[in-house]
Backbone as XML, in Angstrom:
<?xml version="1.0"?>
<chain id="A" units="angstrom">
  <residue number="1" name="MET">
    <atom name="N" x="12.108" y="-23.658" z="19.878"/>
    <atom name="CA" x="12.760" y="-23.268" z="18.667"/>
    <atom name="C" x="11.593" y="-23.121" z="17.608"/>
  </residue>
  <residue number="2" name="SER">
    <atom name="N" x="11.669" y="-22.027" z="16.925"/>
    <atom name="CA" x="10.622" y="-21.698" z="15.946"/>
    <atom name="C" x="10.809" y="-22.545" z="14.662"/>
  </residue>
  <residue number="3" name="GLU">
    <atom name="N" x="9.656" y="-22.669" z="14.006"/>
    <atom name="CA" x="9.720" y="-23.483" z="12.654"/>
    <atom name="C" x="10.265" y="-22.485" z="11.584"/>
  </residue>
  <residue number="4" name="ALA">
    <atom name="N" x="11.033" y="-23.029" z="10.762"/>
    <atom name="CA" x="11.578" y="-22.293" z="9.537"/>
    <atom name="C" x="10.497" y="-21.959" z="8.653"/>
  </residue>
  <residue number="5" name="ILE">
    <atom name="N" x="10.641" y="-20.776" z="8.045"/>
    <atom name="CA" x="9.605" y="-20.301" z="6.970"/>
    <atom name="C" x="10.084" y="-20.665" z="5.665"/>
  </residue>
  <residue number="6" name="ASP">
    <atom name="N" x="9.339" y="-21.178" z="4.793"/>
    <atom name="CA" x="9.714" y="-21.456" z="3.360"/>
    <atom name="C" x="9.428" y="-20.175" z="2.600"/>
  </residue>
  <residue number="7" name="TRP">
    <atom name="N" x="10.404" y="-19.304" z="2.626"/>
    <atom name="CA" x="10.236" y="-17.921" z="1.923"/>
    <atom name="C" x="9.921" y="-18.095" z="0.403"/>
  </residue>
  <residue number="8" name="SER">
    <atom name="N" x="10.548" y="-19.126" z="-0.228"/>
    <atom name="CA" x="10.282" y="-19.299" z="-1.689"/>
    <atom name="C" x="8.772" y="-19.541" z="-1.925"/>
  </residue>
  <residue number="9" name="ALA">
    <atom name="N" x="8.105" y="-20.367" z="-1.123"/>
    <atom name="CA" x="6.799" y="-20.650" z="-1.326"/>
    <atom name="C" x="5.927" y="-19.433" z="-0.998"/>
  </residue>
  <residue number="10" name="THR">
    <atom name="N" x="6.253" y="-18.678" z="-0.008"/>
    <atom name="CA" x="5.564" y="-17.382" z="0.425"/>
    <atom name="C" x="5.647" y="-16.451" z="-0.682"/>
  </residue>
  <residue number="11" name="ILE">
    <atom name="N" x="6.868" y="-16.174" z="-1.099"/>
    <atom name="CA" x="7.012" y="-15.188" z="-2.190"/>
    <atom name="C" x="6.366" y="-15.540" z="-3.488"/>
  </residue>
  <residue number="12" name="ALA">
    <atom name="N" x="6.369" y="-16.822" z="-3.840"/>
    <atom name="CA" x="5.561" y="-17.311" z="-4.997"/>
    <atom name="C" x="4.189" y="-17.151" z="-4.870"/>
  </residue>
  <residue number="13" name="GLU">
    <atom name="N" x="3.569" y="-17.350" z="-3.717"/>
    <atom name="CA" x="2.150" y="-17.176" z="-3.401"/>
    <atom name="C" x="1.801" y="-15.640" z="-3.484"/>
  </residue>
  <residue number="14" name="LEU">
    <atom name="N" x="2.532" y="-14.846" z="-2.925"/>
    <atom name="CA" x="2.459" y="-13.345" z="-3.025"/>
    <atom name="C" x="2.423" y="-12.908" z="-4.423"/>
  </residue>
  <residue number="15" name="HIS">
    <atom name="N" x="3.425" y="-13.305" z="-5.194"/>
    <atom name="CA" x="3.580" y="-12.962" z="-6.581"/>
    <atom name="C" x="2.263" y="-13.383" z="-7.384"/>
  </residue>
  <residue number="16" name="GLY">
    <atom name="N" x="1.832" y="-14.595" z="-7.165"/>
    <atom name="CA" x="0.658" y="-15.010" z="-7.817"/>
    <atom name="C" x="-0.615" y="-14.096" z="-7.448"/>
  </residue>
  <residue number="17" name="ILE">
    <atom name="N" x="-0.736" y="-13.679" z="-6.245"/>
    <atom name="CA" x="-1.778" y="-12.798" z="-5.905"/>
    <atom name="C" x="-1.671" y="-11.426" z="-6.594"/>
  </residue>
  <residue number="18" name="VAL">
    <atom name="N" x="-0.511" y="-10.990" z="-6.608"/>
    <atom name="CA" x="-0.224" y="-9.667" z="-7.171"/>
    <atom name="C" x="-0.581" y="-9.708" z="-8.733"/>
  </residue>
  <residue number="19" name="THR">
    <atom name="N" x="-0.082" y="-10.738" z="-9.422"/>
    <atom name="CA" x="-0.295" y="-10.833" z="-10.857"/>
    <atom name="C" x="-1.697" y="-11.016" z="-11.253"/>
  </residue>
  <residue number="20" name="ARG">
    <atom name="N" x="-2.505" y="-11.597" z="-10.422"/>
    <atom name="CA" x="-3.934" y="-11.759" z="-10.597"/>
    <atom name="C" x="-4.846" y="-10.618" z="-10.309"/>
  </residue>
  <residue number="21" name="SER">
    <atom name="N" x="-4.272" y="-9.704" z="-9.487"/>
    <atom name="CA" x="-5.037" y="-8.543" z="-8.999"/>
    <atom name="C" x="-5.041" y="-7.377" z="-9.995"/>
  </residue>
  <residue number="22" name="ARG">
    <atom name="N" x="-6.125" y="-6.564" z="-9.912"/>
    <atom name="CA" x="-6.295" y="-5.377" z="-10.706"/>
    <atom name="C" x="-6.164" y="-4.072" z="-10.024"/>
  </residue>
  <residue number="23" name="ARG">
    <atom name="N" x="-6.392" y="-4.120" z="-8.680"/>
    <atom name="CA" x="-6.271" y="-2.779" z="-7.984"/>
    <atom name="C" x="-5.628" y="-3.074" z="-6.572"/>
  </residue>
  <residue number="24" name="ALA">
    <atom name="N" x="-4.766" y="-2.182" z="-6.157"/>
    <atom name="CA" x="-4.154" y="-2.410" z="-4.895"/>
    <atom name="C" x="-4.182" y="-0.946" z="-4.130"/>
  </residue>
  <residue number="25" name="LEU">
    <atom name="N" x="-4.479" y="-1.028" z="-2.821"/>
    <atom name="CA" x="-4.540" y="0.073" z="-2.040"/>
    <atom name="C" x="-3.301" y="0.063" z="-1.060"/>
  </residue>
  <residue number="26" name="LEU">
    <atom name="N" x="-2.579" y="1.196" z="-1.031"/>
    <atom name="CA" x="-1.414" y="1.299" z="-0.088"/>
    <atom name="C" x="-1.693" y="2.467" z="0.777"/>
  </residue>
  <residue number="27" name="THR">
    <atom name="N" x="-1.590" y="2.225" z="2.146"/>
    <atom name="CA" x="-1.764" y="3.273" z="3.055"/>
    <atom name="C" x="-0.851" y="3.132" z="4.317"/>
  </residue>
  <residue number="28" name="GLY">
    <atom name="N" x="-0.725" y="4.178" z="5.074"/>
    <atom name="CA" x="0.071" y="4.196" z="6.282"/>
    <atom name="C" x="-0.662" y="4.883" z="7.361"/>
  </residue>
  <residue number="29" name="PRO">
    <atom name="N" x="-0.005" y="5.259" z="8.485"/>
    <atom name="CA" x="-0.626" y="5.876" z="9.594"/>
    <atom name="C" x="-1.022" y="7.354" z="9.186"/>
  </residue>
  <residue number="30" name="VAL">
    <atom name="N" x="-1.977" y="7.886" z="9.969"/>
    <atom name="CA" x="-2.487" y="9.209" z="9.659"/>
    <atom name="C" x="-1.357" y="10.236" z="10.026"/>
  </residue>
  <residue number="31" name="GLU">
    <atom name="N" x="-0.464" y="9.824" z="10.922"/>
    <atom name="CA" x="0.715" y="10.734" z="11.234"/>
    <atom name="C" x="1.778" y="10.374" z="10.185"/>
  </residue>
  <residue number="32" name="VAL">
    <atom name="N" x="1.635" y="10.801" z="9.003"/>
    <atom name="CA" x="2.559" y="10.478" z="7.945"/>
    <atom name="C" x="3.960" y="10.935" z="8.222"/>
  </residue>
  <residue number="33" name="ASP">
    <atom name="N" x="4.936" y="10.060" z="7.851"/>
    <atom name="CA" x="6.290" y="10.404" z="8.051"/>
    <atom name="C" x="7.190" y="9.717" z="6.942"/>
  </residue>
  <residue number="34" name="GLY">
    <atom name="N" x="8.426" y="10.038" z="7.029"/>
    <atom name="CA" x="9.352" y="9.648" z="5.886"/>
    <atom name="C" x="9.414" y="8.103" z="5.777"/>
  </residue>
  <residue number="35" name="ASP">
    <atom name="N" x="9.294" y="7.374" z="6.892"/>
    <atom name="CA" x="9.256" y="5.897" z="6.766"/>
    <atom name="C" x="8.107" y="5.360" z="5.968"/>
  </residue>
  <residue number="36" name="SER">
    <atom name="N" x="6.867" y="5.868" z="6.375"/>
    <atom name="CA" x="5.689" y="5.346" z="5.740"/>
    <atom name="C" x="5.614" y="5.818" z="4.233"/>
  </residue>
  <residue number="37" name="ILE">
    <atom name="N" x="6.019" y="7.082" z="3.926"/>
    <atom name="CA" x="6.120" y="7.506" z="2.502"/>
    <atom name="C" x="7.036" y="6.755" z="1.759"/>
  </residue>
  <residue number="38" name="GLY">
    <atom name="N" x="8.240" y="6.594" z="2.289"/>
    <atom name="CA" x="9.245" y="5.785" z="1.436"/>
    <atom name="C" x="8.823" y="4.306" z="1.302"/>
  </residue>
  <residue number="39" name="ALA">
    <atom name="N" x="8.278" y="3.720" z="2.340"/>
    <atom name="CA" x="7.787" y="2.330" z="2.196"/>
    <atom name="C" x="6.710" y="2.133" z="1.185"/>
  </residue>
  <residue number="40" name="THR">
    <atom name="N" x="5.767" y="3.199" z="1.150"/>
    <atom name="CA" x="4.629" y="3.173" z="0.282"/>
    <atom name="C" x="5.166" y="3.349" z="-1.200"/>
  </residue>
  <residue number="41" name="LEU">
    <atom name="N" x="6.079" y="4.262" z="-1.428"/>
    <atom name="CA" x="6.518" y="4.487" z="-2.742"/>
    <atom name="C" x="7.366" y="3.294" z="-3.213"/>
  </residue>
  <residue number="42" name="ALA">
    <atom name="N" x="8.178" y="2.698" z="-2.415"/>
    <atom name="CA" x="8.959" y="1.495" z="-2.825"/>
    <atom name="C" x="8.038" y="0.298" z="-3.122"/>
  </residue>
  <residue number="43" name="LEU">
    <atom name="N" x="6.994" y="0.024" z="-2.423"/>
    <atom name="CA" x="6.111" y="-1.033" z="-2.600"/>
    <atom name="C" x="5.335" y="-0.787" z="-3.863"/>
  </residue>
  <residue number="44" name="ALA">
    <atom name="N" x="4.866" y="0.439" z="-4.100"/>
    <atom name="CA" x="4.225" y="0.797" z="-5.306"/>
    <atom name="C" x="5.010" y="0.369" z="-6.575"/>
  </residue>
  <residue number="45" name="THR">
    <atom name="N" x="6.322" y="0.735" z="-6.486"/>
    <atom name="CA" x="7.265" y="0.444" z="-7.657"/>
    <atom name="C" x="7.251" y="-1.060" z="-7.841"/>
  </residue>
  <residue number="46" name="ILE">
    <atom name="N" x="7.449" y="-1.795" z="-6.695"/>
    <atom name="CA" x="7.653" y="-3.212" z="-6.827"/>
    <atom name="C" x="6.396" y="-3.876" z="-7.422"/>
  </residue>
  <residue number="47" name="LEU">
    <atom name="N" x="5.252" y="-3.461" z="-6.895"/>
    <atom name="CA" x="3.879" y="-4.053" z="-7.352"/>
    <atom name="C" x="3.680" y="-3.763" z="-8.834"/>
  </residue>
  <residue number="48" name="GLU">
    <atom name="N" x="4.018" y="-2.526" z="-9.304"/>
    <atom name="CA" x="3.833" y="-2.115" z="-10.696"/>
    <atom name="C" x="4.773" y="-2.869" z="-11.515"/>
  </residue>
  <residue number="49" name="ARG">
    <atom name="N" x="5.961" y="-3.159" z="-11.141"/>
    <atom name="CA" x="6.902" y="-3.955" z="-11.974"/>
    <atom name="C" x="6.491" y="-5.431" z="-12.027"/>
  </residue>
  <residue number="50" name="ALA">
    <atom name="N" x="5.920" y="-5.975" z="-10.999"/>
    <atom name="CA" x="5.422" y="-7.265" z="-10.910"/>
    <atom name="C" x="4.160" y="-7.491" z="-11.851"/>
  </residue>
  <residue number="51" name="ASN">
    <atom name="N" x="3.300" y="-6.407" z="-11.858"/>
    <atom name="CA" x="2.157" y="-6.444" z="-12.674"/>
    <atom name="C" x="1.903" y="-5.046" z="-13.231"/>
  </residue>
  <residue number="52" name="PRO">
    <atom name="N" x="2.435" y="-4.824" z="-14.445"/>
    <atom name="CA" x="2.196" y="-3.480" z="-15.093"/>
    <atom name="C" x="0.783" y="-3.132" z="-15.193"/>
  </residue>
  <residue number="53" name="GLU">
    <atom name="N" x="-0.231" y="-4.040" z="-15.155"/>
    <atom name="CA" x="-1.654" y="-3.691" z="-15.364"/>
    <atom name="C" x="-2.280" y="-3.345" z="-14.023"/>
  </residue>
  <residue number="54" name="LEU">
    <atom name="N" x="-1.610" y="-3.488" z="-13.011"/>
    <atom name="CA" x="-2.175" y="-3.269" z="-11.665"/>
    <atom name="C" x="-2.217" y="-1.780" z="-11.354"/>
  </residue>
  <residue number="55" name="GLU">
    <atom name="N" x="-3.436" y="-1.290" z="-10.953"/>
    <atom name="CA" x="-3.718" y="0.096" z="-10.508"/>
    <atom name="C" x="-3.366" y="0.091" z="-9.000"/>
  </residue>
  <residue number="56" name="VAL">
    <atom name="N" x="-2.280" y="0.971" z="-8.780"/>
    <atom name="CA" x="-1.871" y="1.197" z="-7.334"/>
    <atom name="C" x="-2.262" y="2.487" z="-6.911"/>
  </residue>
  <residue number="57" name="VAL">
    <atom name="N" x="-3.072" y="2.520" z="-5.827"/>
    <atom name="CA" x="-3.629" y="3.739" z="-5.208"/>
    <atom name="C" x="-2.932" y="3.927" z="-3.859"/>
  </residue>
  <residue number="58" name="ALA">
    <atom name="N" x="-2.093" y="5.042" z="-3.772"/>
    <atom name="CA" x="-1.417" y="5.356" z="-2.491"/>
    <atom name="C" x="-2.231" y="6.468" z="-1.753"/>
  </residue>
  <residue number="59" name="VAL">
    <atom name="N" x="-2.552" y="6.213" z="-0.523"/>
    <atom name="CA" x="-3.452" y="7.096" z="0.237"/>
    <atom name="C" x="-2.654" y="7.698" z="1.346"/>
  </residue>
  <residue number="60" name="SER">
    <atom name="N" x="-2.808" y="8.951" z="1.585"/>
    <atom name="CA" x="-2.304" y="9.738" z="2.743"/>
    <atom name="C" x="-3.463" y="10.528" z="3.310"/>
  </residue>
  <residue number="61" name="ALA">
    <atom name="N" x="-3.548" y="10.396" z="4.640"/>
    <atom name="CA" x="-4.713" y="11.063" z="5.449"/>
    <atom name="C" x="-4.553" y="12.522" z="5.373"/>
  </residue>
  <residue number="62" name="VAL">
    <atom name="N" x="-3.300" y="12.925" z="5.210"/>
    <atom name="CA" x="-2.962" y="14.372" z="5.261"/>
    <atom name="C" x="-2.075" y="14.704" z="4.046"/>
  </residue>
  <residue number="63" name="PRO">
    <atom name="N" x="-2.001" y="15.953" z="3.629"/>
    <atom name="CA" x="-1.056" y="16.324" z="2.483"/>
    <atom name="C" x="0.274" y="15.950" z="2.968"/>
  </residue>
  <residue number="64" name="LEU">
    <atom name="N" x="1.131" y="15.508" z="1.998"/>
    <atom name="CA" x="2.513" y="15.236" z="2.366"/>
    <atom name="C" x="3.267" y="16.581" z="2.795"/>
  </residue>
  <residue number="65" name="PRO">
    <atom name="N" x="4.006" y="16.518" z="3.870"/>
    <atom name="CA" x="4.774" y="17.647" z="4.280"/>
    <atom name="C" x="5.746" y="18.106" z="3.211"/>
  </residue>
  <residue number="66" name="GLN">
    <atom name="N" x="5.987" y="19.292" z="3.119"/>
    <atom name="CA" x="6.849" y="19.895" z="1.926"/>
    <atom name="C" x="8.182" y="19.216" z="1.864"/>
  </residue>
  <residue number="67" name="ARG">
    <atom name="N" x="8.822" y="18.859" z="2.991"/>
    <atom name="CA" x="10.133" y="18.235" z="3.036"/>
    <atom name="C" x="10.141" y="16.892" z="2.345"/>
  </residue>
  <residue number="68" name="TYR">
    <atom name="N" x="8.988" y="16.141" z="2.076"/>
    <atom name="CA" x="8.924" y="14.919" z="1.326"/>
    <atom name="C" x="8.533" y="15.046" z="-0.154"/>
  </residue>
  <residue number="69" name="ARG">
    <atom name="N" x="8.098" y="16.204" z="-0.542"/>
    <atom name="CA" x="7.486" y="16.302" z="-1.857"/>
    <atom name="C" x="8.580" y="16.261" z="-2.976"/>
  </residue>
  <residue number="70" name="PHE">
    <atom name="N" x="9.855" y="16.217" z="-2.702"/>
    <atom name="CA" x="10.850" y="16.027" z="-3.727"/>
    <atom name="C" x="11.030" y="14.537" z="-4.227"/>
  </residue>
  <residue number="71" name="LEU">
    <atom name="N" x="10.506" y="13.652" z="-3.402"/>
    <atom name="CA" x="10.525" y="12.274" z="-3.627"/>
    <atom name="C" x="9.813" y="11.891" z="-4.938"/>
  </residue>
  <residue number="72" name="GLU">
    <atom name="N" x="10.453" y="11.157" z="-5.763"/>
    <atom name="CA" x="9.894" y="10.683" z="-7.029"/>
    <atom name="C" x="8.517" y="9.848" z="-6.777"/>
  </residue>
  <residue number="73" name="GLY">
    <atom name="N" x="7.469" y="10.233" z="-7.130"/>
    <atom name="CA" x="6.216" y="9.588" z="-6.933"/>
    <atom name="C" x="5.396" y="10.176" z="-5.823"/>
  </residue>
  <residue number="74" name="ALA">
    <atom name="N" x="5.939" y="11.213" z="-5.134"/>
    <atom name="CA" x="5.380" y="11.794" z="-4.033"/>
    <atom name="C" x="3.838" y="12.385" z="-4.439"/>
  </residue>
  <residue number="75" name="ASP">
    <atom name="N" x="3.720" y="12.782" z="-5.672"/>
    <atom name="CA" x="2.499" y="13.342" z="-6.173"/>
    <atom name="C" x="1.430" y="12.329" z="-6.418"/>
  </residue>
  <residue number="76" name="ARG">
    <atom name="N" x="1.729" y="11.035" z="-6.285"/>
    <atom name="CA" x="0.769" y="10.014" z="-6.498"/>
    <atom name="C" x="-0.247" y="9.799" z="-5.323"/>
  </residue>
  <residue number="77" name="PHE">
    <atom name="N" x="0.138" y="10.355" z="-4.134"/>
    <atom name="CA" x="-0.678" y="10.185" z="-2.966"/>
    <atom name="C" x="-2.042" y="10.948" z="-3.179"/>
  </residue>
  <residue number="78" name="VAL">
    <atom name="N" x="-3.134" y="10.221" z="-2.746"/>
    <atom name="CA" x="-4.475" y="10.958" z="-2.765"/>
    <atom name="C" x="-5.095" y="10.882" z="-1.364"/>
  </residue>
  <residue number="79" name="ALA">
    <atom name="N" x="-6.022" y="11.802" z="-1.184"/>
    <atom name="CA" x="-6.750" y="11.863" z="0.127"/>
    <atom name="C" x="-7.757" y="10.633" z="0.179"/>
  </residue>
  <residue number="80" name="PRO">
    <atom name="N" x="-8.030" y="10.222" z="1.448"/>
    <atom name="CA" x="-9.050" y="9.099" z="1.598"/>
    <atom name="C" x="-10.379" y="9.401" z="0.889"/>
  </residue>
  <residue number="81" name="SER">
    <atom name="N" x="-10.706" y="10.732" z="0.821"/>
    <atom name="CA" x="-12.060" y="11.035" z="0.159"/>
    <atom name="C" x="-12.065" y="10.819" z="-1.391"/>
  </residue>
  <residue number="82" name="ALA">
    <atom name="N" x="-10.793" y="10.700" z="-1.979"/>
    <atom name="CA" x="-10.717" y="10.486" z="-3.375"/>
    <atom name="C" x="-10.634" y="9.011" z="-3.761"/>
  </residue>
  <residue number="83" name="VAL">
    <atom name="N" x="-10.625" y="8.184" z="-2.737"/>
    <atom name="CA" x="-10.591" y="6.697" z="-2.997"/>
    <atom name="C" x="-11.999" y="6.169" z="-3.282"/>
  </residue>
  <residue number="84" name="THR">
    <atom name="N" x="-12.143" y="5.600" z="-4.406"/>
    <atom name="CA" x="-13.493" y="4.851" z="-4.764"/>
    <atom name="C" x="-13.210" y="3.541" z="-5.207"/>
  </residue>
  <residue number="85" name="GLY">
    <atom name="N" x="-14.317" y="2.739" z="-5.227"/>
    <atom name="CA" x="-14.272" y="1.406" z="-5.770"/>
    <atom name="C" x="-13.775" y="0.423" z="-4.685"/>
  </residue>
  <residue number="86" name="THR">
    <atom name="N" x="-13.563" y="-0.716" z="-5.204"/>
    <atom name="CA" x="-13.019" y="-1.779" z="-4.387"/>
    <atom name="C" x="-11.605" y="-2.227" z="-4.784"/>
  </residue>
  <residue number="87" name="PHE">
    <atom name="N" x="-10.901" y="-2.961" z="-3.877"/>
    <atom name="CA" x="-9.575" y="-3.322" z="-4.087"/>
    <atom name="C" x="-9.325" y="-4.810" z="-3.956"/>
  </residue>
  <residue number="88" name="ASP">
    <atom name="N" x="-8.452" y="-5.402" z="-4.739"/>
    <atom name="CA" x="-8.116" y="-6.769" z="-4.560"/>
    <atom name="C" x="-7.056" y="-6.882" z="-3.506"/>
  </residue>
  <residue number="89" name="LEU">
    <atom name="N" x="-6.266" y="-5.983" z="-3.360"/>
    <atom name="CA" x="-5.135" y="-5.952" z="-2.305"/>
    <atom name="C" x="-5.205" y="-4.785" z="-1.529"/>
  </residue>
  <residue number="90" name="ALA">
    <atom name="N" x="-4.734" y="-4.788" z="-0.256"/>
    <atom name="CA" x="-4.500" y="-3.586" z="0.517"/>
    <atom name="C" x="-3.308" y="-3.876" z="1.448"/>
  </residue>
  <residue number="91" name="PHE">
    <atom name="N" x="-2.391" y="-2.955" z="1.434"/>
    <atom name="CA" x="-1.242" y="-2.975" z="2.335"/>
    <atom name="C" x="-1.166" y="-1.764" z="3.337"/>
  </residue>
  <residue number="92" name="LEU">
    <atom name="N" x="-0.897" y="-2.050" z="4.486"/>
    <atom name="CA" x="-0.661" y="-1.128" z="5.500"/>
    <atom name="C" x="0.852" y="-1.118" z="5.846"/>
  </residue>
  <residue number="93" name="LEU">
    <atom name="N" x="1.459" y="0.066" z="5.548"/>
    <atom name="CA" x="2.942" y="0.210" z="5.695"/>
    <atom name="C" x="3.199" y="1.111" z="6.865"/>
  </residue>
  <residue number="94" name="ASP">
    <atom name="N" x="4.151" y="0.633" z="7.664"/>
    <atom name="CA" x="4.696" y="1.366" z="8.780"/>
    <atom name="C" x="3.621" y="1.906" z="9.764"/>
  </residue>
  <residue number="95" name="GLY">
    <atom name="N" x="2.602" y="1.015" z="10.066"/>
    <atom name="CA" x="1.578" y="1.447" z="11.046"/>
    <atom name="C" x="0.854" y="0.303" z="11.486"/>
  </residue>
  <residue number="96" name="VAL">
    <atom name="N" x="-0.231" y="0.532" z="12.243"/>
    <atom name="CA" x="-1.148" y="-0.505" z="12.703"/>
    <atom name="C" x="-2.471" y="-0.056" z="12.373"/>
  </residue>
  <residue number="97" name="ARG">
    <atom name="N" x="-3.378" y="-1.159" z="12.213"/>
    <atom name="CA" x="-4.777" y="-0.865" z="11.602"/>
    <atom name="C" x="-5.459" y="0.396" z="12.270"/>
  </residue>
  <residue number="98" name="HIS">
    <atom name="N" x="-5.477" y="0.445" z="13.498"/>
    <atom name="CA" x="-6.225" y="1.578" z="14.118"/>
    <atom name="C" x="-5.723" y="2.907" z="13.993"/>
  </residue>
  <residue number="99" name="ARG">
    <atom name="N" x="-4.528" y="3.049" z="13.336"/>
    <atom name="CA" x="-4.000" y="4.380" z="12.956"/>
    <atom name="C" x="-4.050" y="4.812" z="11.532"/>
  </residue>
  <residue number="100" name="ILE">
    <atom name="N" x="-5.026" y="4.117" z="10.777"/>
    <atom name="CA" x="-5.031" y="4.495" z="9.351"/>
    <atom name="C" x="-6.160" y="5.488" z="9.002"/>
  </residue>
  <residue number="101" name="GLY">
    <atom name="N" x="-6.973" y="5.751" z="9.912"/>
    <atom name="CA" x="-8.066" y="6.806" z="9.738"/>
    <atom name="C" x="-9.091" y="6.422" z="8.840"/>
  </residue>
  <residue number="102" name="LYS">
    <atom name="N" x="-9.579" y="7.423" z="8.071"/>
    <atom name="CA" x="-10.836" y="7.273" z="7.283"/>
    <atom name="C" x="-10.780" y="6.220" z="6.176"/>
  </residue>
  <residue number="103" name="VAL">
    <atom name="N" x="-9.591" y="5.858" z="5.741"/>
    <atom name="CA" x="-9.492" y="4.818" z="4.709"/>
    <atom name="C" x="-9.741" y="3.424" z="5.216"/>
  </residue>
  <residue number="104" name="GLY">
    <atom name="N" x="-9.973" y="3.352" z="6.513"/>
    <atom name="CA" x="-9.997" y="2.013" z="7.200"/>
    <atom name="C" x="-11.075" y="1.136" z="6.577"/>
  </residue>
  <residue number="105" name="PRO">
    <atom name="N" x="-12.404" y="1.541" z="6.403"/>
    <atom name="CA" x="-13.328" y="0.654" z="5.807"/>
    <atom name="C" x="-13.022" y="0.133" z="4.407"/>
  </residue>
  <residue number="106" name="THR">
    <atom name="N" x="-12.441" y="1.064" z="3.556"/>
    <atom name="CA" x="-11.881" y="0.550" z="2.279"/>
    <atom name="C" x="-10.821" y="-0.572" z="2.449"/>
  </residue>
  <residue number="107" name="PHE">
    <atom name="N" x="-9.878" y="-0.276" z="3.287"/>
    <atom name="CA" x="-8.818" y="-1.229" z="3.615"/>
    <atom name="C" x="-9.479" y="-2.514" z="4.019"/>
  </residue>
  <residue number="108" name="ASP">
    <atom name="N" x="-10.324" y="-2.503" z="4.942"/>
    <atom name="CA" x="-10.918" y="-3.673" z="5.498"/>
    <atom name="C" x="-11.765" y="-4.553" z="4.422"/>
  </residue>
  <residue number="109" name="SER">
    <atom name="N" x="-12.303" y="-3.911" z="3.413"/>
    <atom name="CA" x="-13.085" y="-4.557" z="2.357"/>
    <atom name="C" x="-12.266" y="-5.161" z="1.259"/>
  </residue>
  <residue number="110" name="ALA">
    <atom name="N" x="-10.997" y="-4.901" z="1.240"/>
    <atom name="CA" x="-10.105" y="-5.521" z="0.227"/>
    <atom name="C" x="-10.078" y="-6.975" z="0.400"/>
  </residue>
  <residue number="111" name="ASP">
    <atom name="N" x="-9.969" y="-7.698" z="-0.778"/>
    <atom name="CA" x="-10.039" y="-9.206" z="-0.779"/>
    <atom name="C" x="-8.827" y="-9.777" z="0.047"/>
  </residue>
  <residue number="112" name="VAL">
    <atom name="N" x="-7.584" y="-9.182" z="-0.148"/>
    <atom name="CA" x="-6.503" y="-9.633" z="0.522"/>
    <atom name="C" x="-5.816" y="-8.447" z="1.190"/>
  </residue>
  <residue number="113" name="ARG">
    <atom name="N" x="-5.523" y="-8.566" z="2.489"/>
    <atom name="CA" x="-4.810" y="-7.429" z="3.187"/>
    <atom name="C" x="-3.828" y="-8.049" z="4.139"/>
  </residue>
</chain>
């Protein structure tokens, strides 16, 4: 039998990290799809509401397909080559590390990922 997770403590810890952070990187697999786009946009909204001073940078290895460009916030995605500086937080949405492409080194250098 597995040990129960204390979600309240975990969420409180995550909230503390988010509120202390200044920059967050959000990325997904290079084979961008609706799941990764939606997850990235949703998390960006949550993070910005938790910390209005947080700069959230959403990265897509390829331009978003036309069929997803109607989504609110779809224009916020940038190419890996446009990403500069360091990040306090990095989130990988709907993918695994080896599928994030050129943004990998920036992702790996974030304080918390």
